[in-house]
C-alpha positions in Angstrom: 121.8 -81.1 -48.0 123.5 -84.6 -47.9 121.6 -87.1 -45.8 123.6 -89.8 -44.1 122.4 -92.7 -41.9 123.7 -94.5 -38.9 127.2 -94.6 -37.4 128.7 -95.2 -40.8 127.1 -92.0 -41.9 128.6 -90.2 -38.9 132.0 -91.6 -39.7 131.7 -90.5 -43.4 131.3 -86.8 -42.6 133.7 -84.4 -44.3 136.7 -84.1 -42.0 137.0 -80.7 -40.4 133.3 -79.9 -40.1 131.4 -77.8 -37.6 129.0 -80.3 -36.0 126.1 -80.2 -33.5 124.2 -83.2 -32.1 120.7 -83.3 -30.7 117.1 -84.2 -31.3 116.1 -80.8 -32.8 112.4 -81.6 -32.3 110.5 -78.4 -33.4 113.7 -76.7 -34.7 112.9 -73.8 -32.4 114.8 -70.6 -32.1 117.3 -72.2 -29.6 118.1 -74.8 -32.2 118.3 -72.2 -34.9 120.8 -70.2 -32.7 123.0 -73.3 -32.3 123.0 -73.9 -36.1 123.7 -70.2 -36.7 126.8 -70.6 -34.5 127.9 -73.6 -36.6 127.4 -71.5 -39.8 129.5 -68.7 -38.3 132.4 -71.2 -37.8 132.6 -72.1 -41.5 135.6 -69.8 -42.1 137.5 -71.5 -39.2 136.6 -75.1 -40.3 139.0 -76.9 -42.7 136.0 -78.4 -44.7 133.9 -75.2 -44.5 131.0 -77.6 -43.9 128.2 -77.7 -41.2 126.7 -81.0 -40.1 123.8 -81.9 -37.9 123.6 -85.3 -36.1 120.1 -86.1 -35.0 118.2 -89.0 -33.5 115.1 -90.3 -35.3 112.9 -91.3 -33.6 113.6 -90.1 -30.1 115.7 -92.7 -28.2 113.0 -92.8 -25.5 110.7 -94.5 -28.0 112.9 -97.5 -27.5 114.3 -97.1 -24.0 111.2 -95.9 -22.2 108.2 -95.7 -24.6 105.9 -94.5 -21.9 108.1 -91.4 -21.4 108.7 -90.6 -25.1 107.6 -87.1 -25.8 105.1 -86.5 -28.6 106.6 -85.0 -31.7 106.6 -81.3 -32.5 107.8 -81.9 -36.1 107.5 -84.9 -38.4 110.9 -86.3 -39.7 110.6 -84.9 -43.2 109.5 -81.5 -41.8 112.4 -81.4 -39.4 114.8 -82.3 -42.2 113.4 -79.6 -44.5 113.6 -76.9 -41.8 117.2 -77.7 -41.0 118.1 -77.8 -44.7 116.6 -74.3 -45.0 119.1 -73.1 -42.4 122.0 -73.9 -44.7 123.2 -77.2 -43.2 125.4 -79.3 -45.5 125.2 -82.7 -44.0 122.4 -84.4 -42.0 123.2 -87.6 -40.1 120.2 -89.6 -38.9 120.9 -92.0 -36.0 118.1 -94.5 -35.4 117.9 -95.8 -31.8 119.3 -99.2 -32.7 121.2 -101.4 -30.2 124.6 -100.4 -31.6 123.8 -96.7 -31.2 122.1 -97.0 -27.8 124.8 -99.2 -26.4 127.6 -96.8 -27.4 129.4 -95.3 -24.4 130.1 -91.6 -24.2 133.8 -92.4 -24.5 133.2 -94.5 -27.7 131.0 -91.8 -29.2 133.6 -89.1 -28.5 136.3 -91.3 -30.1 134.2 -91.5 -33.3 133.7 -87.7 -33.4 137.4 -87.0 -32.7 139.2 -89.8 -34.6 136.9 -90.9 -37.4 134.6 -88.0 -38.2 137.6 -85.7 -37.3 135.2 -82.9 -36.2 136.8 -79.5 -36.1 134.2 -77.7 -34.0 131.5 -79.2 -31.7 128.7 -76.8 -30.8 126.2 -77.7 -28.0 124.0 -76.3 -25.4 124.8 -76.4 -21.7 122.5 -79.3 -20.9 123.7 -81.6 -23.7 124.2 -85.2 -22.9 125.1 -88.2 -25.1 126.1 -91.8 -25.0 124.8 -94.8 -23.0 122.9 -93.7 -19.9 123.7 -90.1 -20.9 127.2 -90.6 -19.7 128.6 -87.8 -21.8 128.2 -84.3 -20.5 129.5 -80.8 -21.4 132.0 -80.8 -18.4 133.4 -84.1 -19.7 133.6 -82.7 -23.3 135.5 -79.8 -21.9 138.0 -82.2 -20.3 138.2 -84.6 -23.3 138.6 -81.9 -25.9 141.6 -80.2 -24.2 144.7 -80.6 -26.3 142.9 -82.2 -29.2 141.9 -81.0 -32.7 138.3 -80.5 -31.6 137.2 -77.1 -30.3 134.1 -77.2 -28.1 131.7 -74.3 -28.2 129.0 -74.2 -25.5 126.0 -72.0 -26.4 124.2 -70.1 -23.7 120.4 -70.9 -23.5 118.1 -68.4 -25.2 115.3 -66.9 -23.1 112.1 -65.6 -24.5 109.2 -63.4 -23.3 105.8 -65.0 -23.2 102.5 -63.1 -23.8 102.1 -62.7 -20.1 105.6 -61.1 -19.9 107.2 -64.1 -18.1 110.7 -65.0 -19.3 111.5 -68.6 -19.9 114.5 -70.5 -21.3 113.8 -72.0 -24.7 113.5 -75.8 -25.1 111.4 -78.4 -26.9 109.8 -79.2 -23.5 108.7 -75.6 -23.2 107.1 -75.6 -26.7 105.3 -78.9 -25.9 103.9 -77.3 -22.7 102.7 -74.3 -24.6 101.1 -76.3 -27.4 99.5 -78.6 -24.9 98.0 -75.5 -23.1 96.8 -74.0 -26.4 99.1 -71.0 -26.0 99.8 -70.8 -29.7 101.0 -67.3 -29.8 103.7 -68.2 -27.3 104.5 -71.3 -29.3 105.0 -69.1 -32.4 107.3 -66.9 -30.4 109.5 -69.9 -29.5 109.5 -71.5 -32.9 109.8 -68.4 -35.0 106.9 -69.5 -37.0 103.3 -70.9 -36.3 103.0 -74.4 -34.9 102.0 -76.9 -37.7 99.7 -79.8 -37.5 100.1 -82.1 -40.5 98.9 -85.4 -41.8 96.6 -87.1 -44.3 93.0 -86.0 -44.7 90.8 -89.0 -43.7 87.1 -89.7 -43.9 85.0 -88.6 -40.9 81.3 -88.7 -40.1 80.8 -85.9 -42.6 78.3 -84.1 -40.2 79.9 -80.8 -41.1 79.0 -81.2 -44.8 75.3 -82.0 -43.9 75.0 -78.6 -42.2 76.9 -76.7 -44.8 80.2 -76.5 -43.0 82.4 -79.2 -44.5 85.5 -80.1 -42.6 88.7 -82.0 -43.4 89.5 -84.6 -40.7 93.3 -84.5 -40.1 95.1 -87.6 -38.9 98.0 -86.2 -37.0 98.3 -88.9 -34.3 102.1 -88.7 -34.2 102.2 -85.0 -33.4 101.6 -83.0 -30.2 98.0 -81.8 -30.6 96.9 -78.6 -28.8 94.3 -78.8 -26.0 90.6 -79.1 -27.0 89.1 -75.9 -28.4 88.5 -73.8 -31.5 91.5 -72.2 -33.1 92.3 -69.7 -35.8 94.6 -71.4 -38.3 95.8 -71.2 -41.9 96.7 -73.6 -44.7 97.9 -73.4 -48.3 96.2 -75.5 -51.1 97.3 -75.2 -54.7 99.5 -72.2 -53.8 96.5 -70.3 -52.3 96.4 -69.4 -48.6 93.1 -70.0 -46.8 92.0 -69.2 -43.2 91.0 -72.3 -41.3 88.5 -72.7 -38.5 90.2 -75.5 -36.6 88.2 -77.6 -34.1 90.1 -80.0 -31.7 88.1 -82.2 -29.4 85.2 -84.7 -29.1 82.3 -82.9 -30.8 80.3 -82.5 -27.6 77.1 -81.2 -29.4 76.9 -84.6 -31.2 77.8 -86.6 -28.1 81.0 -88.0 -29.6 83.8 -89.4 -27.4 86.6 -89.7 -30.0 89.1 -86.8 -30.1 89.4 -85.4 -33.6 91.2 -82.6 -35.4 88.8 -81.0 -37.9 89.7 -78.2 -40.3 86.9 -76.0 -41.9 88.9 -74.4 -44.7 87.3 -71.1 -45.6 86.7 -70.1 -49.2 87.5 -73.6 -50.4 85.2 -76.4 -51.6 87.5 -79.0 -53.2 88.0 -82.7 -52.4 91.2 -83.3 -50.6 90.5 -86.7 -49.0 93.7 -88.7 -48.9 95.9 -85.7 -49.5 98.6 -84.5 -47.0 97.5 -81.2 -45.3 99.6 -78.9 -43.2 97.7 -76.4 -41.0 99.4 -73.5 -39.2 97.8 -73.1 -35.8 97.8 -69.3 -35.1 95.7 -68.6 -32.0 93.2 -70.0 -29.6 89.7 -68.7 -30.0 87.5 -70.5 -27.5 86.8 -73.7 -25.6 84.7 -76.4 -27.1 81.1 -76.0 -25.9 78.1 -78.4 -26.0 75.4 -76.4 -27.7 71.7 -77.1 -27.5 71.3 -78.1 -31.2 72.3 -77.7 -34.8 71.0 -74.2 -35.2 72.9 -73.0 -32.2 76.0 -74.7 -33.4 75.8 -73.1 -36.9 75.2 -69.7 -35.3 78.3 -70.1 -33.1 80.4 -71.3 -35.9 79.4 -68.2 -37.9 80.6 -66.1 -35.0 83.9 -68.1 -34.8 84.5 -67.6 -38.5 84.2 -63.9 -38.2 86.8 -63.9 -35.5 89.1 -66.3 -37.4 89.0 -64.2 -40.6 90.3 -61.3 -38.5 93.1 -63.3 -37.0 94.1 -65.6 -39.9 92.9 -63.7 -43.0 95.0 -61.9 -45.6 95.6 -59.0 -43.1 96.6 -61.4 -40.3 97.2 -59.5 -37.1 100.7 -59.2 -35.6 101.5 -62.0 -33.2 
């Protein structure tokens, strides 16, 4: 996949490509459906190419930092997931003044006259340009009689564990992750939600009681609600169940929120390494227990549950 940057990268796309524009945070099934639509248009595209135009980071990190949503995927992970879907060109637009100040009309002119897009594929709620001035109704109007064919993709709906039906969006996935509804998040993403980051030094209390943990620095990502989770990770090509604890370690009277991974059947040193953990299912809330012995006994029970959920014979989600 060719990676291009900025408006010059947008202008340099192969003329006659099928293009879609968006944040693509999480690369959920809705995003995948849009990209699949682009792929299906290859035979009708002069270049036979598919291109993604994405914003990195989210424009709100500059425009309204207090409203910027937490990430569902780190930039490199988002890029890899999109590459795996067969995309040819990946344009990254940083929220610079020249990008943020571009009117919808000027953005459209680049797509039509300079990138010479053949097919533009978007969801119904797509907006673009300064102050979100560009909308799907405007694109329908502007594309009439031009060489650009607009394709508007209907939203995908999915059934939650509780049988409720909801339209897929990155906002929905964030809501589910924030609520600890990891099985529903997996349904929306088409894969388990991943927490990733460097392994950093902690208090090492777990090691002193025979339950070593890897403290994960994933501050840039959406972290599920406090609790104990069944998870999984791969180290050296070997998959391991993980007892994942998120919260403030109430038994020890800590106040700092942490993400700690007790990797089962593993005793190596991975400090400083990058670790990706698939969060599979919520197990229980965090509890303040009366002492170390009670904590160890509870963790032993948790591990039994987690092995059944995240072990080699992982249950169906």
